[in-house]
Structures are given as C-alpha cells and as structure tokens.
N, C-alpha and C positions, 0 to 999 in steps of 0.2 A: 520201508525196510530199515532195520537197525544196522549199525556198522558191522556187527558180527555176521548178520545175515548176508549183507552185501559181499563180505569177504569169504563166505563159505562155499561159493561156487568153485568147482574144480577148473583147472586150466583146460582140460579136455572138453568139459561141457561148454566152456566159453568159446572154444574154437569151433565147436559144432554150431553154436548159436551165430557166430560171426559168418560162417560159411553160407548161411541162407538168409542173412539179415535183410538184404535188399531184394532178394529174388521174388518174394511174395508180393510186396507192394508194386514192384515193377511189372509183374505179370498181370496184376489186377488192373493196371492202367494201360495194358496193351503195349507196353514199351514207350508210351508217350510221356515225356518229362519236360518240365519247365524248371529252370534253375533260378531261384530267387536270390540274386546277388551276383553282380558281374565283376567283382574285384578279384584279388589274388586267389582267394579260396575258390571262388566260382570257376576261375580258369584252371585251377588244379583239378577240381572235380570234372570239368569238361574233358581234360586230357585223360583222366582215368576212364571215363565213359567211352571215349573214342577208342581206347585200347581194347574195349569189349565190343566195339562196333555198334555203339549206341549213340545216336545223335539227338540232342535235345531240340525241342520245338523252338525255344527262345530263352533268353535271359529276361527275367523281370527285375527291374531295378528302380528304386525311388529317386535316383540321381537324374534330374531332368536333363542335364547336359549329355547324358548317354543315350537318351531316347532317340530312336531312329538311326543309331549307329550300329556297327558290327563289332563284336568283340570276339577275336579268333574265329571270325566267319559266322558267328551266331547273332541274329538280330536281337537288339535290346529294346524292350517296350516297357511302358509303365505298368505297375502291378494291376491297376484297375483294368487296363486293356487286356492284359494276360488273363485275368480272371474272366472277363467277358468271353474271350475266345476259347479258353481251355478248362474252365473250372469244373465241368461235368465229367470229363474223362481223363484228364492228365494228372500225373503225380507232380506236385510242386515240392521241390527240395530246397530247403533253406540253406543257402551257401554263403551267408554272411555270418561272421563270428567276430563281433566287435565289442569293446568294453563299455558301450553306452547304449542308450535308447531302449532299455528293457530287454535286451538280449534276444536269444533264439525264441524264448517263450513269447515275447511280444510279437515277433514276426509270424509265428505260427497262428497266434490269435488274429493278426491282421489278415492272413489268408483265409481263416475261417469266417471272418466278418465279410470278406468279399465273396463268400459262397463257394470256395474251393472245397471239393468233396474229399480230396486226398492230399495230405501234406505230411512231411517228415523233415527232420533235421538232416544235415549231411552225415551224421555219424553212422547210421546203418549202411549207407553206401560206402563210407570209408572203411568200415569193418570188413566188408566183403571184397571191395575192389582195391587193388594195390595202388600206391602212389599218392594217397590223400593224407594218410597219417604216418607219423605223428604231426600234430599241428597245435602248437602251444601245449596246453595240458592234455589235449585229446590224443588217445592212442587206442590200440586194440585192447579190449577187456582182458584177453588172455595174457597179454604182456604185463598188465597191471597185476593180475592175479598171480602171476609168477613171483610177485613180491608181496604176497598176502601176509607173510610173517612179519616183514618190516612194516607194512601198513598197519597191522594190528598193534605192533609196538608203538607206532606213532599215535594211534588212537588213544593210547593210555597216557600220553605225555601232556595233553592239554590241561590247563589249570582252571578252566571255567566252562560253563555250559554252552555259552555262545560259540566258543572255539570248537567244542565237540560237535555242535550242530553244523557249523560251517564245514568241518571235515567230512561229516556224513553226507552233506549235500554235494560236496566235491566228488565223493565216490559214487553217488547216485547218478549224476549225469555222465561221469566218465565210463561207468560200467554198464549203464542201462539207457543212456540217452534221455534221462528223465529231467527235462527242463521245467516241468510243471511245479517242481519243488523249490524253484529259485526264490531267493530272498532279496529284498532291496539292498543296495550297496551300503556297507557300514560307513559312517562318517569319519572324518579326521584321520585321513591316511598318514601314516608314519608317526602321528602324535595323538593316539586315541585317548580321549579324555577319561574314558572309563577304566583305563589300565595304568596310566603313566603319570607320575608326578614330575613337575618341572624342576630344573636345576639352574640356579642363577649363574653358576660357573661352567655352564655347558661347553664342552669342547666337541664340536660336531664334525663328523666326516660324512660328506654327502657323495657317496659313490654312485655315479650316474646322475650328475647334477642337472643335465640338459641346460636350459637357459635360466635356471634358478627358480623353477616353479615350486619345488619343495621348500626352498629357503623362504620364499615369499609367503608361504602358507604357515610357517612356523608360529606357534601361539605364544612363544616366549623368546626373548633375545638370547643370543649365544655369545659367550665370552671369546670364543675362537672358532673359526670355520675353515675347513679345507674342503674345497669342492673339486671333485675329480670328473672331468668331462673331456673325452678324447676328440669329439667333433669340433673342428676349429671354428665353424660359424656359430655353433651353440655356445662355445666357450667365450667367443667375442661378445655375444649378447649378455652373457653372465657378467663379464667384467664391466661392460658398459653400465649395467644396472647397479652393481654393488661396489664398484671401484676398488679401493684398497682394503675394504673391510672384510673381504673374502679372499683367501689364497686359492687361486685356480691352478690346477695341475692338469695339463693335457696328456693324460695317460690312460691306458687300459689297466684294469686291476686283474691280477692273476695269481697263480700259486708260486710263480718264480719270475725273476727279472728276465727281460728279453725284448722282443718286438713281435708285432703281428700285423697282418694286412687288415685294413679297416675300410668299411663302407660308410663314408660320411655323407649323410643326406640332409643334415641340418634339421632333422626331425627326431622325435622320440624313438624312431625305428633304426637309427644309426647303430651299427654293431660290428663286431669282429667278423671278417669274412675273407676266405681265401681269395675271392675274386675282387677284393677291395681295391680302391684306386691308389692307396698309399700306405706306408708303414707308420705305425704308432708305437712308441715305447711302452712296454709293459712293466709296471712296478707292483710291489706287494703292499698290503696294508702295514706289515711290519716295518718296511722301509719308509713308507709314507709318514708314519706316526712316531718314528724313532725319536726318543727324548721328549715327546709331547703326547702323553697318553690320552686317548679320547675317552669321553664319557658316554658318547652316543655314536653309533655307526649305522648309517642307512645304506642299503645296497639295492639298486635297481639297474643291473648292468647286462641286460639282454641275454641272459643265459650263462653268464660267467660268474654267477653268485657263489656257487660252491667252490670254484677255484679261488675266488677272492677270499673266501673264509679260510681256506687252507693256507693262503699266503698271509693271513693275519692271526694264525693260531697263537703265537707267542703274545701278541698284543691282547687278544681276547682273554687269555689266562691271567695276564699280569694286570690289566686295567679293569676287567670285569664290567664292561660298558653295557648300556642298553644296545640291543641289536634289533633292527627292523629290516628284514630281508625278503625280497620278492621270491615266491615259490611257484610261479605259473609259467615261466618261459619254456620249461622242458617238463615232460610228464614225470620224470624221476625226481624232480625237485620236491614233489609232495612228500617223499619219504627221506631222501638223502639229506636234505638240509635240516629238517627238524632233528633227525638222529645225530647229525654233526653238532648241532647247537646243544643238545642234551649232553653229549660227551665232553664238549669243550667248556660248557658253562653249567655244571651240574647243580649249582645252587640257584640258578635263575628260574623264574616262572615262564612257561611257554604258553603263548596265545596265538590264535589264528583269526584273521579278519579278511573278508572279501570286500574290497572297496569299489568294485565294479561288477557288472553282470557276468554270469557264466564263468566265474573263477578268475577273471582278469583282475589285475591289481590285488592278487591274493598275497597277503603279507604275513609272515611268521615273526612274532615278537618274542624276544628273550629279555626279560625284565628282572634286574636284581631286586631282591626283596625291599631294599631301602628306597627304591624308586616306584614301588608298586602302590596303587591306590588302596589295595587291601592291607597295606602295612607289612612290616617285617614278619 
C-alpha cells in the first residue's frame, strides 16, 4: 500500500478492525495460546490475557537459562519443544519486540519453519486487549489515524526516496502489523555516509551518550565534544574511556531547568521515571551550549527527545547544526519531531533511516545544505 492509501482509513473503520483483531485467530485455535518471548512484553501480554480470563499454555523462549522455569506462573520451554507439543492446534503469538536478530518477521519465519500452523505478532492482541499498547512505536491504529493529517504532512517532508520508503514501512507495520515488508537496518547510525559530509571543526553534543558507544563509532574526529549522560555508572565508563577529551555532563535534557527522578540501570534502558531511585538535574540544550554553538546535535534520550529540542530552540535557530534525533521511543515521535524540525530548521534537508529492525533506532536527520552529500 502507498502512504496515502495507508492513511486513508477512517478512525471509525480502524476501531472496528481493532475490536475483532484477535478474536478470530483465538477462536480458530480454540483459545489455546503459546507466547513466544518471556521478557517484559511477554509478561505485559500475559497480564492482558489474564484480565480476559485467558491462560496461555506456555512461554516459548530461546533463552536457555529460562528453560524449565516459571515466569509469572507460566512454564517456559524451548521453541522446538513448544512446536512439538502445540504446533498443530495452538496459536503462537510473538511477544518479543527487540532491535536485533531480524525482528518480528524472523521470529514468525522461525515458527513457520518449526511447523506451527498458526502464528501472529503481538499487535492484533494489543489492538483488542487493553494494557499492551503503546509499546515503543506501536499503538492502536485508530490513535495513529487520528493524526492522519500530521502524518500526511510529514510524508511530504522527506528529501529522498529511501526516507519516504522507510516512513511508509513504519506506517505499514504500525497500522496493519505488516512485518513482511521489513528492510535490513541502514548502516552508519548518526553518521550516514550517504547523507552527511564531515566537518573538521565539529562541535558535537551527544545527548544520551551512554558509555560512549556513539563517540567510538564516529567516522571523523571532533574538535569539541559534550556528552550528556545522567546514569552515573555509564558516565563513569565514558570518562574512563575518553578522559579529558570529552566533557561529560550528568544531566537529563528537557524543555526547562529543574530536576527529575531517574531510573539508573547502567544500561541503554536507563531513563526518567517517577519511580526512579534518585533525582537528576535537568538542563536545556540552550544552557548546555551557551557561548559554544554546536555544529552537530545527536539525541537518544529515551522519550525526552521532543522536550530536549524545545529546550534548544534558540541554539537550533542560531547555530543551524546537523541534528540526528531518535523518533521511535513514543508513537507520536513519528510526527511531532519531524514537524518540529521543519519549523525550527526550515532550510535543512530532512531524512529518515531505520538502523535496526521493526522501527527501532529510527532516526530523523536534519542536515543543512552545506553539510549535505547532495550539495547546497
């Protein structure tokens, strides 16, 4: 389907589709379900099923350490064993949604190769049963189509065919659960060689620096780097690796100065959370870069990207930097962030690349013409 066809469905039609999305497959399997994936999404799906008084037969999971254990009272078995026991009559629901390993499509193919007659992703279940969505970029189709006008505007913003194709694929899986149209991840996250020219005087702001993984992958040296990483253990690893060559700030980025509770796990999943163990100061990009205008800003801040952009509006307008910002942590990022970038940086070229499967590591790039591979 084309982008315009995907966006032509009415909200009412989408709601009607959602209301029966899982009913048919569940009835065909006689209510017998196996959940393929015993992680956080699998547990969320299990809770949603139990609210409907549906109990799965088992979790199937490739993690050998989970085999033979119980997760929330449900036995975990290897996929091969689950297929031997249940492939003829149960519905297998893929409840892993991870940025690696071929994504949902590969897991559906794995189930087919094991002879499972019925399988689906978690999306139809989440569309009908409350408590599963939103989950990263996934949400109810009716909610997305409530913003069809904004999404149509965004579809017109992209400056290249690869970006338009990536955007259409995003809409396809989000609206129709179509993972068969997936494309291999694009290379060179944050520094795409097909889009961006280097700058020997680069002043780089790494928002969500983690342990320096982005900085270690940079294809050219930076004249100055400010790395923003609120997790203390990640910031410590970053300092130990780069020493004094990188200025590390243990802050959250937001639209205004303040403080917020933070869940520091020492992993890429650390994020702002009301149930976090400690407070972290919040700063803005405008304050962070005062007097030292950046030439390149990267933002991967676990759902705070739009707030961080608002807190850097003066800097964006004055410095006109390259911006690489993640647009997959929240469903609305797919339209709110590109529209913000167009308003804030009207002369920049906008591009979209998915650097992992199923829309994970989806990055919007705003590139000033003088930094574009296509030339001014």
